[in-house]
Each structure stands twice: as C-alpha cells, then as structure tokens.
HTML snippet that shows the backbone in 3Dmol.js (N, CA, C, O; Angstrom):
<script src="https://3Dmol.org/build/3Dmol-min.js"></script>
<div id="view" style="width:600px;height:400px;position:relative"></div>
<script>
const pdb = `
ATOM      1  N   LEU A   1      10.871  -0.792   1.628  1.00  0.00           N
ATOM      2  CA  LEU A   1      11.459  -1.865   0.850  1.00  0.00           C
ATOM      3  C   LEU A   1      12.935  -1.565   0.661  1.00  0.00           C
ATOM      4  O   LEU A   1      13.315  -0.528   0.118  1.00  0.00           O
ATOM      5  N   LYS A   2      13.727  -2.467   1.106  1.00  0.00           N
ATOM      6  CA  LYS A   2      15.168  -2.258   1.082  1.00  0.00           C
ATOM      7  C   LYS A   2      15.768  -2.493  -0.303  1.00  0.00           C
ATOM      8  O   LYS A   2      16.777  -1.880  -0.652  1.00  0.00           O
ATOM      9  N   TYR A   3      15.163  -3.364  -1.084  1.00  0.00           N
ATOM     10  CA  TYR A   3      15.750  -3.766  -2.352  1.00  0.00           C
ATOM     11  C   TYR A   3      15.149  -2.990  -3.511  1.00  0.00           C
ATOM     12  O   TYR A   3      13.930  -2.960  -3.681  1.00  0.00           O
ATOM     13  N   ASP A   4      16.005  -2.362  -4.307  1.00  0.00           N
ATOM     14  CA  ASP A   4      15.510  -1.553  -5.418  1.00  0.00           C
ATOM     15  C   ASP A   4      14.950  -2.389  -6.565  1.00  0.00           C
ATOM     16  O   ASP A   4      14.365  -1.832  -7.494  1.00  0.00           O
ATOM     17  N   ARG A   5      15.113  -3.690  -6.525  1.00  0.00           N
ATOM     18  CA  ARG A   5      14.588  -4.561  -7.575  1.00  0.00           C
ATOM     19  C   ARG A   5      13.155  -5.035  -7.300  1.00  0.00           C
ATOM     20  O   ARG A   5      12.546  -5.690  -8.145  1.00  0.00           O
ATOM     21  N   ILE A   6      12.632  -4.712  -6.147  1.00  0.00           N
ATOM     22  CA  ILE A   6      11.246  -5.071  -5.835  1.00  0.00           C
ATOM     23  C   ILE A   6      10.344  -3.997  -6.423  1.00  0.00           C
ATOM     24  O   ILE A   6      10.411  -2.832  -6.030  1.00  0.00           O
ATOM     25  N   LEU A   7       9.503  -4.395  -7.365  1.00  0.00           N
ATOM     26  CA  LEU A   7       8.624  -3.444  -8.030  1.00  0.00           C
ATOM     27  C   LEU A   7       7.300  -3.282  -7.309  1.00  0.00           C
ATOM     28  O   LEU A   7       6.723  -2.195  -7.300  1.00  0.00           O
ATOM     29  N   ALA A   8       6.821  -4.347  -6.709  1.00  0.00           N
ATOM     30  CA  ALA A   8       5.520  -4.293  -6.042  1.00  0.00           C
ATOM     31  C   ALA A   8       5.396  -5.450  -5.064  1.00  0.00           C
ATOM     32  O   ALA A   8       6.104  -6.452  -5.165  1.00  0.00           O
ATOM     33  N   CYS A   9       4.503  -5.294  -4.140  1.00  0.00           N
ATOM     34  CA  CYS A   9       4.155  -6.380  -3.238  1.00  0.00           C
ATOM     35  C   CYS A   9       2.670  -6.246  -2.928  1.00  0.00           C
ATOM     36  O   CYS A   9       2.093  -5.168  -3.076  1.00  0.00           O
ATOM     37  N   GLY A  10       2.077  -7.306  -2.513  1.00  0.00           N
ATOM     38  CA  GLY A  10       0.644  -7.245  -2.249  1.00  0.00           C
ATOM     39  C   GLY A  10       0.210  -8.325  -1.290  1.00  0.00           C
ATOM     40  O   GLY A  10       0.972  -9.223  -0.932  1.00  0.00           O
ATOM     41  N   GLY A  11      -1.012  -8.212  -0.893  1.00  0.00           N
ATOM     42  CA  GLY A  11      -1.584  -9.193   0.011  1.00  0.00           C
ATOM     43  C   GLY A  11      -2.754  -8.585   0.771  1.00  0.00           C
ATOM     44  O   GLY A  11      -2.773  -7.387   1.052  1.00  0.00           O
ATOM     45  N   SER A  12      -3.700  -9.404   1.089  1.00  0.00           N
ATOM     46  CA  SER A  12      -4.865  -8.908   1.816  1.00  0.00           C
ATOM     47  C   SER A  12      -4.505  -8.471   3.232  1.00  0.00           C
ATOM     48  O   SER A  12      -5.266  -7.732   3.857  1.00  0.00           O
ATOM     49  N   TRP A  13      -3.381  -8.904   3.740  1.00  0.00           N
ATOM     50  CA  TRP A  13      -2.932  -8.537   5.077  1.00  0.00           C
ATOM     51  C   TRP A  13      -2.469  -7.085   5.157  1.00  0.00           C
ATOM     52  O   TRP A  13      -2.200  -6.587   6.250  1.00  0.00           O
ATOM     53  N   MET A  14      -2.374  -6.411   4.040  1.00  0.00           N
ATOM     54  CA  MET A  14      -1.843  -5.051   4.025  1.00  0.00           C
ATOM     55  C   MET A  14      -2.870  -3.994   4.415  1.00  0.00           C
ATOM     56  O   MET A  14      -2.501  -2.867   4.745  1.00  0.00           O
ATOM     57  N   VAL A  15      -4.133  -4.338   4.381  1.00  0.00           N
ATOM     58  CA  VAL A  15      -5.188  -3.406   4.792  1.00  0.00           C
ATOM     59  C   VAL A  15      -6.148  -4.132   5.728  1.00  0.00           C
ATOM     60  O   VAL A  15      -6.172  -5.361   5.787  1.00  0.00           O
ATOM     61  N   LYS A  16      -6.927  -3.358   6.448  1.00  0.00           N
ATOM     62  CA  LYS A  16      -7.876  -3.965   7.380  1.00  0.00           C
ATOM     63  C   LYS A  16      -8.952  -4.745   6.631  1.00  0.00           C
ATOM     64  O   LYS A  16      -9.424  -4.344   5.567  1.00  0.00           O
ATOM     65  N   LYS A  17      -9.307  -5.849   7.218  1.00  0.00           N
ATOM     66  CA  LYS A  17     -10.284  -6.766   6.626  1.00  0.00           C
ATOM     67  C   LYS A  17     -11.605  -6.066   6.297  1.00  0.00           C
ATOM     68  O   LYS A  17     -12.219  -6.345   5.268  1.00  0.00           O
ATOM     69  N   ASP A  18     -12.035  -5.164   7.169  1.00  0.00           N
ATOM     70  CA  ASP A  18     -13.323  -4.505   6.945  1.00  0.00           C
ATOM     71  C   ASP A  18     -13.327  -3.632   5.697  1.00  0.00           C
ATOM     72  O   ASP A  18     -14.369  -3.472   5.062  1.00  0.00           O
ATOM     73  N   LEU A  19     -12.177  -3.067   5.335  1.00  0.00           N
ATOM     74  CA  LEU A  19     -12.104  -2.278   4.101  1.00  0.00           C
ATOM     75  C   LEU A  19     -12.326  -3.158   2.878  1.00  0.00           C
ATOM     76  O   LEU A  19     -13.014  -2.764   1.936  1.00  0.00           O
ATOM     77  N   ILE A  20     -11.747  -4.338   2.897  1.00  0.00           N
ATOM     78  CA  ILE A  20     -11.909  -5.272   1.782  1.00  0.00           C
ATOM     79  C   ILE A  20     -13.343  -5.775   1.727  1.00  0.00           C
ATOM     80  O   ILE A  20     -13.963  -5.793   0.665  1.00  0.00           O
ATOM     81  N   GLN A  21     -13.861  -6.180   2.871  1.00  0.00           N
ATOM     82  CA  GLN A  21     -15.221  -6.723   2.908  1.00  0.00           C
ATOM     83  C   GLN A  21     -16.257  -5.692   2.471  1.00  0.00           C
ATOM     84  O   GLN A  21     -17.254  -6.040   1.838  1.00  0.00           O
ATOM     85  N   ALA A  22     -16.022  -4.429   2.806  1.00  0.00           N
ATOM     86  CA  ALA A  22     -16.956  -3.369   2.439  1.00  0.00           C
ATOM     87  C   ALA A  22     -16.770  -2.916   0.995  1.00  0.00           C
ATOM     88  O   ALA A  22     -17.560  -2.128   0.476  1.00  0.00           O
ATOM     89  N   GLY A  23     -15.717  -3.421   0.350  1.00  0.00           N
ATOM     90  CA  GLY A  23     -15.444  -3.001  -1.025  1.00  0.00           C
ATOM     91  C   GLY A  23     -15.001  -1.549  -1.097  1.00  0.00           C
ATOM     92  O   GLY A  23     -15.225  -0.871  -2.100  1.00  0.00           O
ATOM     93  N   ASN A  24     -14.375  -1.079  -0.036  1.00  0.00           N
ATOM     94  CA  ASN A  24     -13.947   0.312   0.049  1.00  0.00           C
ATOM     95  C   ASN A  24     -12.593   0.490  -0.652  1.00  0.00           C
ATOM     96  O   ASN A  24     -11.586   0.820  -0.026  1.00  0.00           O
ATOM     97  N   PHE A  25     -12.605   0.264  -1.947  1.00  0.00           N
ATOM     98  CA  PHE A  25     -11.363   0.258  -2.710  1.00  0.00           C
ATOM     99  C   PHE A  25     -10.796   1.658  -2.925  1.00  0.00           C
ATOM    100  O   PHE A  25      -9.595   1.809  -3.148  1.00  0.00           O
ATOM    101  N   ASP A  26     -11.644   2.681  -2.861  1.00  0.00           N
ATOM    102  CA  ASP A  26     -11.123   4.046  -2.941  1.00  0.00           C
ATOM    103  C   ASP A  26     -10.237   4.348  -1.734  1.00  0.00           C
ATOM    104  O   ASP A  26      -9.172   4.950  -1.876  1.00  0.00           O
ATOM    105  N   ARG A  27     -10.674   3.932  -0.558  1.00  0.00           N
ATOM    106  CA  ARG A  27      -9.876   4.139   0.662  1.00  0.00           C
ATOM    107  C   ARG A  27      -8.594   3.311   0.614  1.00  0.00           C
ATOM    108  O   ARG A  27      -7.528   3.783   1.011  1.00  0.00           O
ATOM    109  N   ILE A  28      -8.701   2.086   0.130  1.00  0.00           N
ATOM    110  CA  ILE A  28      -7.517   1.235  -0.008  1.00  0.00           C
ATOM    111  C   ILE A  28      -6.523   1.889  -0.964  1.00  0.00           C
ATOM    112  O   ILE A  28      -5.318   1.875  -0.716  1.00  0.00           O
ATOM    113  N   GLN A  29      -7.024   2.454  -2.041  1.00  0.00           N
ATOM    114  CA  GLN A  29      -6.152   3.133  -3.006  1.00  0.00           C
ATOM    115  C   GLN A  29      -5.481   4.348  -2.357  1.00  0.00           C
ATOM    116  O   GLN A  29      -4.293   4.586  -2.572  1.00  0.00           O
ATOM    117  N   ASP A  30      -6.233   5.113  -1.568  1.00  0.00           N
ATOM    118  CA  ASP A  30      -5.657   6.261  -0.866  1.00  0.00           C
ATOM    119  C   ASP A  30      -4.539   5.827   0.084  1.00  0.00           C
ATOM    120  O   ASP A  30      -3.473   6.441   0.121  1.00  0.00           O
ATOM    121  N   LEU A  31      -4.791   4.775   0.845  1.00  0.00           N
ATOM    122  CA  LEU A  31      -3.780   4.272   1.775  1.00  0.00           C
ATOM    123  C   LEU A  31      -2.539   3.782   1.035  1.00  0.00           C
ATOM    124  O   LEU A  31      -1.415   3.965   1.501  1.00  0.00           O
ATOM    125  N   THR A  32      -2.753   3.162  -0.113  1.00  0.00           N
ATOM    126  CA  THR A  32      -1.639   2.679  -0.923  1.00  0.00           C
ATOM    127  C   THR A  32      -0.799   3.834  -1.437  1.00  0.00           C
ATOM    128  O   THR A  32       0.430   3.769  -1.423  1.00  0.00           O
ATOM    129  N   ARG A  33      -1.455   4.885  -1.889  1.00  0.00           N
ATOM    130  CA  ARG A  33      -0.728   6.072  -2.363  1.00  0.00           C
ATOM    131  C   ARG A  33       0.085   6.702  -1.231  1.00  0.00           C
ATOM    132  O   ARG A  33       1.226   7.117  -1.433  1.00  0.00           O
ATOM    133  N   GLN A  34      -0.510   6.770  -0.048  1.00  0.00           N
ATOM    134  CA  GLN A  34       0.207   7.320   1.102  1.00  0.00           C
ATOM    135  C   GLN A  34       1.450   6.493   1.414  1.00  0.00           C
ATOM    136  O   GLN A  34       2.525   7.042   1.654  1.00  0.00           O
ATOM    137  N   ALA A  35       1.299   5.190   1.410  1.00  0.00           N
ATOM    138  CA  ALA A  35       2.433   4.301   1.695  1.00  0.00           C
ATOM    139  C   ALA A  35       3.521   4.455   0.642  1.00  0.00           C
ATOM    140  O   ALA A  35       4.706   4.504   0.972  1.00  0.00           O
ATOM    141  N   ALA A  36       3.123   4.530  -0.621  1.00  0.00           N
ATOM    142  CA  ALA A  36       4.103   4.702  -1.702  1.00  0.00           C
ATOM    143  C   ALA A  36       4.820   6.043  -1.561  1.00  0.00           C
ATOM    144  O   ALA A  36       6.016   6.137  -1.836  1.00  0.00           O
ATOM    145  N   GLY A  37       4.106   7.068  -1.141  1.00  0.00           N
ATOM    146  CA  GLY A  37       4.722   8.374  -0.928  1.00  0.00           C
ATOM    147  C   GLY A  37       5.756   8.342   0.182  1.00  0.00           C
ATOM    148  O   GLY A  37       6.816   8.957   0.071  1.00  0.00           O
ATOM    149  N   ILE A  38       5.450   7.631   1.242  1.00  0.00           N
ATOM    150  CA  ILE A  38       6.402   7.495   2.351  1.00  0.00           C
ATOM    151  C   ILE A  38       7.664   6.773   1.887  1.00  0.00           C
ATOM    152  O   ILE A  38       8.776   7.178   2.225  1.00  0.00           O
ATOM    153  N   VAL A  39       7.491   5.715   1.120  1.00  0.00           N
ATOM    154  CA  VAL A  39       8.642   4.974   0.595  1.00  0.00           C
ATOM    155  C   VAL A  39       9.485   5.877  -0.294  1.00  0.00           C
ATOM    156  O   VAL A  39      10.713   5.866  -0.201  1.00  0.00           O
ATOM    157  N   ALA A  40       8.842   6.657  -1.151  1.00  0.00           N
ATOM    158  CA  ALA A  40       9.574   7.561  -2.043  1.00  0.00           C
ATOM    159  C   ALA A  40      10.366   8.597  -1.237  1.00  0.00           C
ATOM    160  O   ALA A  40      11.504   8.913  -1.583  1.00  0.00           O
ATOM    161  N   GLU A  41       9.771   9.121  -0.173  1.00  0.00           N
ATOM    162  CA  GLU A  41      10.475  10.089   0.677  1.00  0.00           C
ATOM    163  C   GLU A  41      11.688   9.465   1.350  1.00  0.00           C
ATOM    164  O   GLU A  41      12.766  10.059   1.380  1.00  0.00           O
ATOM    165  N   VAL A  42      11.510   8.279   1.883  1.00  0.00           N
ATOM    166  CA  VAL A  42      12.598   7.604   2.591  1.00  0.00           C
ATOM    167  C   VAL A  42      13.748   7.281   1.642  1.00  0.00           C
ATOM    168  O   VAL A  42      14.920   7.424   1.990  1.00  0.00           O
ATOM    169  N   ARG A  43      13.394   6.849   0.450  1.00  0.00           N
ATOM    170  CA  ARG A  43      14.436   6.494  -0.525  1.00  0.00           C
ATOM    171  C   ARG A  43      15.131   7.719  -1.096  1.00  0.00           C
ATOM    172  O   ARG A  43      16.263   7.631  -1.571  1.00  0.00           O
ATOM    173  N   GLY A  44      14.461   8.853  -1.050  1.00  0.00           N
ATOM    174  CA  GLY A  44      15.055  10.091  -1.553  1.00  0.00           C
ATOM    175  C   GLY A  44      14.953  10.148  -3.003  1.00  0.00           C
ATOM    176  O   GLY A  44      15.399  11.119  -3.615  1.00  0.00           O
TER     177      GLY A  44
END
`;
const viewer = $3Dmol.createViewer("view");
viewer.addModel(pdb, "pdb");
viewer.setStyle({}, {cartoon: {color: "spectrum"}});
viewer.zoomTo();
viewer.render();
</script>
C-alpha cells in the first residue's frame, strides 16, 4: 500500500475461494498476518 492513510482493505478476492467456502478462517488469518508483515518490512 503506497498511501500511509489507508488503514485497511478487504475483499473476498484476497484469498482463494476454497478457503472461504471451507470456513478456514484460521488459515485466512495466518495469510493476512504474513501479508501485513511483508508490508511492515517494505515500509520500514
């Protein structure tokens, strides 16, 4: 995310459909944490 004023974004397109359909929210949460960690590293 290029803009520091963006606090969050969301959408079902962000994870694979099968994870949502299976209710695998723990895995979705793990993937979200990984993505947030990458953003934090890039931003420094």
